[in-house]
Biopython code that builds the backbone (N, CA, C, O; Angstrom):
import numpy as np
from Bio.PDB.StructureBuilder import StructureBuilder

atoms = [
    (1, "UNK", "N", (0.810, -1.195, 0.000)),
    (1, "UNK", "CA", (0.000, 0.000, 0.000)),
    (1, "UNK", "C", (0.851, 1.255, 0.000)),
    (1, "UNK", "O", (0.356, 2.336, 0.318)),
    (2, "UNK", "N", (2.089, 1.134, -0.342)),
    (2, "UNK", "CA", (2.940, 2.315, -0.361)),
    (2, "UNK", "C", (4.225, 2.076, 0.392)),
    (2, "UNK", "O", (4.438, 1.012, 0.973)),
    (3, "UNK", "N", (5.066, 3.069, 0.372)),
    (3, "UNK", "CA", (6.367, 2.937, 1.002)),
    (3, "UNK", "C", (6.316, 3.229, 2.492)),
    (3, "UNK", "O", (7.249, 2.876, 3.213)),
    (4, "UNK", "N", (5.268, 3.854, 2.965)),
    (4, "UNK", "CA", (5.172, 4.219, 4.366)),
    (4, "UNK", "C", (4.181, 3.282, 5.065)),
    (4, "UNK", "O", (2.974, 3.403, 4.855)),
    (5, "UNK", "N", (4.670, 2.353, 5.891)),
    (5, "UNK", "CA", (3.756, 1.393, 6.520)),
    (5, "UNK", "C", (2.805, 2.042, 7.526)),
    (5, "UNK", "O", (1.703, 1.536, 7.737)),
    (6, "UNK", "N", (3.205, 3.140, 8.145)),
    (6, "UNK", "CA", (2.309, 3.824, 9.072)),
    (6, "UNK", "C", (1.118, 4.415, 8.328)),
    (6, "UNK", "O", (-0.013, 4.369, 8.811)),
    (7, "UNK", "N", (1.381, 4.965, 7.161)),
    (7, "UNK", "CA", (0.303, 5.524, 6.353)),
    (7, "UNK", "C", (-0.625, 4.411, 5.855)),
    (7, "UNK", "O", (-1.838, 4.607, 5.781)),
    (8, "UNK", "N", (-0.073, 3.268, 5.520)),
    (8, "UNK", "CA", (-0.896, 2.141, 5.073)),
    (8, "UNK", "C", (-1.821, 1.666, 6.188)),
    (8, "UNK", "O", (-2.987, 1.364, 5.938)),
    (9, "UNK", "N", (-1.312, 1.599, 7.411)),
    (9, "UNK", "CA", (-2.149, 1.198, 8.544)),
    (9, "UNK", "C", (-3.246, 2.222, 8.793)),
    (9, "UNK", "O", (-4.382, 1.856, 9.096)),
    (10, "UNK", "N", (-2.917, 3.496, 8.669)),
    (10, "UNK", "CA", (-3.908, 4.551, 8.884)),
    (10, "UNK", "C", (-5.027, 4.473, 7.853)),
    (10, "UNK", "O", (-6.198, 4.651, 8.189)),
    (11, "UNK", "N", (-4.673, 4.211, 6.613)),
    (11, "UNK", "CA", (-5.694, 4.103, 5.566)),
    (11, "UNK", "C", (-6.594, 2.896, 5.822)),
    (11, "UNK", "O", (-7.805, 2.970, 5.611)),
    (12, "UNK", "N", (-6.017, 1.797, 6.270)),
    (12, "UNK", "CA", (-6.829, 0.606, 6.578)),
    (12, "UNK", "C", (-7.810, 0.884, 7.716)),
    (12, "UNK", "O", (-8.981, 0.516, 7.627)),
    (13, "UNK", "N", (-7.339, 1.533, 8.786)),
    (13, "UNK", "CA", (-8.230, 1.881, 9.893)),
    (13, "UNK", "C", (-9.320, 2.856, 9.440)),
    (13, "UNK", "O", (-10.468, 2.756, 9.873)),
    (14, "UNK", "N", (-8.953, 3.801, 8.565)),
    (14, "UNK", "CA", (-9.905, 4.780, 8.047)),
    (14, "UNK", "C", (-11.009, 4.089, 7.248)),
    (14, "UNK", "O", (-12.188, 4.401, 7.413)),
    (15, "UNK", "N", (-10.621, 3.149, 6.382)),
    (15, "UNK", "CA", (-11.614, 2.430, 5.583)),
    (15, "UNK", "C", (-12.502, 1.540, 6.450)),
    (15, "UNK", "O", (-13.707, 1.449, 6.216)),
    (16, "UNK", "N", (-11.915, 0.887, 7.445)),
    (16, "UNK", "CA", (-12.714, 0.070, 8.358)),
    (16, "UNK", "C", (-13.697, 0.923, 9.153)),
    (16, "UNK", "O", (-14.831, 0.510, 9.397)),
    (17, "UNK", "N", (-13.257, 2.117, 9.556)),
    (17, "UNK", "CA", (-14.137, 3.005, 10.316)),
    (17, "UNK", "C", (-15.354, 3.401, 9.494)),
    (17, "UNK", "O", (-16.474, 3.396, 10.005)),
    (18, "UNK", "N", (-15.147, 3.744, 8.227)),
    (18, "UNK", "CA", (-16.286, 4.143, 7.417)),
    (18, "UNK", "C", (-17.159, 2.956, 7.027)),
    (18, "UNK", "O", (-18.351, 3.131, 6.774)),
    (19, "UNK", "N", (-16.600, 1.767, 6.975)),
    (19, "UNK", "CA", (-17.420, 0.576, 6.751)),
    (19, "UNK", "C", (-18.324, 0.323, 7.952)),
    (19, "UNK", "O", (-19.507, 0.023, 7.791)),
    (20, "UNK", "N", (-17.765, 0.446, 9.155)),
    (20, "UNK", "CA", (-18.586, 0.286, 10.357)),
    (20, "UNK", "C", (-19.625, 1.397, 10.473)),
    (20, "UNK", "O", (-20.745, 1.156, 10.924)),
    (21, "UNK", "N", (-19.260, 2.604, 10.069)),
    (21, "UNK", "CA", (-20.200, 3.720, 10.118)),
    (21, "UNK", "C", (-21.385, 3.474, 9.183)),
    (21, "UNK", "O", (-22.529, 3.760, 9.538)),
    (22, "UNK", "N", (-21.113, 2.949, 8.002)),
    (22, "UNK", "CA", (-22.199, 2.621, 7.073)),
    (22, "UNK", "C", (-23.087, 1.521, 7.649)),
    (22, "UNK", "O", (-24.308, 1.557, 7.500)),
    (23, "UNK", "N", (-22.465, 0.548, 8.305)),
    (23, "UNK", "CA", (-23.249, -0.503, 8.944)),
    (23, "UNK", "C", (-24.113, 0.021, 10.075)),
    (23, "UNK", "O", (-25.233, -0.447, 10.278)),
    (24, "UNK", "N", (-23.592, 0.991, 10.811)),
    (24, "UNK", "CA", (-24.367, 1.583, 11.900)),
    (24, "UNK", "C", (-25.567, 2.353, 11.362)),
    (24, "UNK", "O", (-26.654, 2.292, 11.937)),
    (25, "UNK", "N", (-25.374, 3.079, 10.260)),
    (25, "UNK", "CA", (-26.489, 3.820, 9.672)),
    (25, "UNK", "C", (-27.510, 2.891, 9.024)),
    (25, "UNK", "O", (-28.678, 3.255, 8.890)),
    (26, "UNK", "N", (-27.086, 1.707, 8.626)),
    (26, "UNK", "CA", (-28.001, 0.755, 7.993)),
    (26, "UNK", "C", (-28.819, -0.024, 9.019)),
    (26, "UNK", "O", (-29.605, -0.897, 8.649)),
    (27, "UNK", "N", (-28.644, 0.280, 10.288)),
    (27, "UNK", "CA", (-29.445, -0.381, 11.309)),
    (27, "UNK", "C", (-28.640, -1.284, 12.215)),
    (27, "UNK", "O", (-29.209, -2.122, 12.914)),
    (28, "UNK", "N", (-27.329, -1.131, 12.216)),
    (28, "UNK", "CA", (-26.478, -1.987, 13.024)),
    (28, "UNK", "C", (-26.459, -1.657, 14.501)),
    (28, "UNK", "O", (-26.097, -2.503, 15.318)),
    (29, "UNK", "N", (-26.838, -0.458, 14.854)),
    (29, "UNK", "CA", (-26.930, -0.105, 16.258)),
    (29, "UNK", "C", (-25.786, 0.756, 16.752)),
    (29, "UNK", "O", (-24.900, 1.166, 16.001)),
    (30, "UNK", "N", (-25.844, 1.010, 18.042)),
    (30, "UNK", "CA", (-24.902, 1.924, 18.683)),
    (30, "UNK", "C", (-23.505, 1.315, 18.804)),
    (30, "UNK", "O", (-22.513, 2.043, 18.833)),
    (31, "UNK", "N", (-23.422, -0.004, 18.874)),
    (31, "UNK", "CA", (-22.114, -0.653, 19.013)),
    (31, "UNK", "C", (-21.255, -0.399, 17.775)),
    (31, "UNK", "O", (-20.066, -0.106, 17.894)),
    (32, "UNK", "N", (-21.848, -0.508, 16.603)),
    (32, "UNK", "CA", (-21.094, -0.232, 15.378)),
    (32, "UNK", "C", (-20.710, 1.235, 15.285)),
    (32, "UNK", "O", (-19.633, 1.564, 14.788)),
    (33, "UNK", "N", (-21.572, 2.113, 15.754)),
    (33, "UNK", "CA", (-21.266, 3.539, 15.732)),
    (33, "UNK", "C", (-20.091, 3.856, 16.645)),
    (33, "UNK", "O", (-19.199, 4.615, 16.267)),
    (34, "UNK", "N", (-20.085, 3.288, 17.830)),
    (34, "UNK", "CA", (-18.969, 3.508, 18.761)),
    (34, "UNK", "C", (-17.685, 2.908, 18.195)),
    (34, "UNK", "O", (-16.622, 3.522, 18.289)),
    (35, "UNK", "N", (-17.774, 1.727, 17.615)),
    (35, "UNK", "CA", (-16.600, 1.112, 16.994)),
    (35, "UNK", "C", (-16.051, 1.952, 15.857)),
    (35, "UNK", "O", (-14.836, 2.063, 15.695)),
    (36, "UNK", "N", (-16.941, 2.548, 15.065)),
    (36, "UNK", "CA", (-16.506, 3.405, 13.964)),
    (36, "UNK", "C", (-15.798, 4.640, 14.483)),
    (36, "UNK", "O", (-14.778, 5.048, 13.927)),
    (37, "UNK", "N", (-16.319, 5.236, 15.533)),
    (37, "UNK", "CA", (-15.684, 6.432, 16.094)),
    (37, "UNK", "C", (-14.323, 6.113, 16.700)),
    (37, "UNK", "O", (-13.387, 6.905, 16.587)),
    (38, "UNK", "N", (-14.214, 4.962, 17.338)),
    (38, "UNK", "CA", (-12.919, 4.557, 17.904)),
    (38, "UNK", "C", (-11.904, 4.325, 16.790)),
    (38, "UNK", "O", (-10.770, 4.797, 16.875)),
    (39, "UNK", "N", (-12.302, 3.605, 15.751)),
    (39, "UNK", "CA", (-11.384, 3.359, 14.637)),
    (39, "UNK", "C", (-11.023, 4.641, 13.899)),
    (39, "UNK", "O", (-9.902, 4.774, 13.408)),
    (40, "UNK", "N", (-11.946, 5.574, 13.816)),
    (40, "UNK", "CA", (-11.640, 6.861, 13.193)),
    (40, "UNK", "C", (-10.610, 7.627, 14.020)),
    (40, "UNK", "O", (-9.728, 8.281, 13.464)),
    (41, "UNK", "N", (-10.718, 7.550, 15.333)),
    (41, "UNK", "CA", (-9.712, 8.164, 16.201)),
    (41, "UNK", "C", (-8.353, 7.509, 16.054)),
    (41, "UNK", "O", (-7.331, 8.195, 16.045)),
    (42, "UNK", "N", (-8.331, 6.189, 15.940)),
    (42, "UNK", "CA", (-7.065, 5.472, 15.740)),
    (42, "UNK", "C", (-6.446, 5.859, 14.403)),
    (42, "UNK", "O", (-5.233, 6.050, 14.310)),
    (43, "UNK", "N", (-7.269, 5.975, 13.373)),
    (43, "UNK", "CA", (-6.762, 6.379, 12.058)),
    (43, "UNK", "C", (-6.181, 7.784, 12.108)),
    (43, "UNK", "O", (-5.128, 8.040, 11.523)),
    (44, "UNK", "N", (-6.855, 8.697, 12.800)),
    (44, "UNK", "CA", (-6.327, 10.064, 12.934)),
    (44, "UNK", "C", (-5.000, 10.063, 13.675)),
    (44, "UNK", "O", (-4.089, 10.810, 13.318)),
    (45, "UNK", "N", (-4.882, 9.227, 14.706)),
    (45, "UNK", "CA", (-3.621, 9.128, 15.442)),
    (45, "UNK", "C", (-2.494, 8.669, 14.524)),
    (45, "UNK", "O", (-1.401, 9.235, 14.550)),
    (46, "UNK", "N", (-2.755, 7.649, 13.716)),
    (46, "UNK", "CA", (-1.722, 7.145, 12.809)),
    (46, "UNK", "C", (-1.383, 8.155, 11.719)),
    (46, "UNK", "O", (-0.221, 8.287, 11.334)),
    (47, "UNK", "N", (-2.401, 8.877, 11.215)),
    (47, "UNK", "CA", (-2.123, 9.898, 10.206)),
    (47, "UNK", "C", (-1.269, 11.022, 10.781)),
    (47, "UNK", "O", (-0.393, 11.542, 10.091)),
    (48, "UNK", "N", (-1.509, 11.400, 12.026)),
    (48, "UNK", "CA", (-0.708, 12.455, 12.647)),
    (48, "UNK", "C", (0.707, 11.974, 12.942)),
    (48, "UNK", "O", (1.639, 12.776, 13.006)),
    (49, "UNK", "N", (0.867, 10.673, 13.122)),
    (49, "UNK", "CA", (2.180, 10.095, 13.401)),
    (49, "UNK", "C", (3.042, 10.006, 12.138)),
    (49, "UNK", "O", (4.268, 9.935, 12.234)),
    (50, "UNK", "N", (2.418, 10.008, 10.964)),
    (50, "UNK", "CA", (3.155, 9.896, 9.698)),
    (50, "UNK", "C", (4.054, 11.104, 9.483)),
    (50, "UNK", "O", (3.725, 12.231, 9.851)),
    (51, "UNK", "N", (5.192, 10.828, 8.876)),
    (51, "UNK", "CA", (6.110, 11.899, 8.508)),
    (51, "UNK", "C", (6.132, 12.007, 6.990)),
    (51, "UNK", "O", (6.120, 10.992, 6.295)),
    (52, "UNK", "N", (6.166, 13.236, 6.470)),
    (52, "UNK", "CA", (6.251, 13.385, 5.016)),
    (52, "UNK", "C", (7.575, 12.865, 4.485)),
    (52, "UNK", "O", (8.583, 12.842, 5.192)),
    (53, "UNK", "N", (7.552, 12.450, 3.236)),
    (53, "UNK", "CA", (8.767, 11.906, 2.627)),
    (53, "UNK", "C", (9.873, 12.936, 2.554)),
    (53, "UNK", "O", (11.050, 12.575, 2.573)),
    (54, "UNK", "N", (9.520, 14.224, 2.471)),
    (54, "UNK", "CA", (10.538, 15.260, 2.340)),
    (54, "UNK", "C", (11.414, 15.359, 3.586)),
    (54, "UNK", "O", (12.585, 15.726, 3.496)),
    (55, "UNK", "N", (10.841, 15.030, 4.761)),
    (55, "UNK", "CA", (11.613, 15.175, 5.992)),
    (55, "UNK", "C", (12.302, 13.886, 6.423)),
    (55, "UNK", "O", (13.000, 13.877, 7.437)),
    (56, "UNK", "N", (12.122, 12.804, 5.681)),
    (56, "UNK", "CA", (12.768, 11.546, 6.043)),
    (56, "UNK", "C", (14.224, 11.562, 5.614)),
    (56, "UNK", "O", (14.575, 12.046, 4.538)),
    (57, "UNK", "N", (15.061, 11.018, 6.491)),
    (57, "UNK", "CA", (16.482, 10.914, 6.153)),
    (57, "UNK", "C", (16.715, 9.641, 5.352)),
    (57, "UNK", "O", (16.068, 8.618, 5.579)),
    (58, "UNK", "N", (17.647, 9.723, 4.416)),
    (58, "UNK", "CA", (17.917, 8.546, 3.579)),
    (58, "UNK", "C", (19.141, 7.827, 4.049)),
    (58, "UNK", "O", (19.523, 6.812, 3.467)),
]
sb = StructureBuilder()
sb.init_structure("model")
sb.init_model(0)
sb.init_chain("A")
sb.init_seg("    ")
for serial, (resi, resn, name, xyz) in enumerate(atoms, 1):
    if name == "N":
        sb.init_residue(resn, " ", resi, " ")
    sb.init_atom(name, np.array(xyz, "f"), 0.0, 1.0, " ", f" {name:<3s}", serial, name[0])
structure = sb.get_structure()
């Protein structure tokens, strides 16, 4: 999924969060909604942890 494994993990968590969010809106209940919000927070944490390629040392 790219050269940056942290970014790949963040994208996976982001996609899972929106999948759970769609399930919650389709009638899945509050548990799916809470799970989606938690995964969205985890994805934001990983995205903030990513460093741009310009600042990486070679």
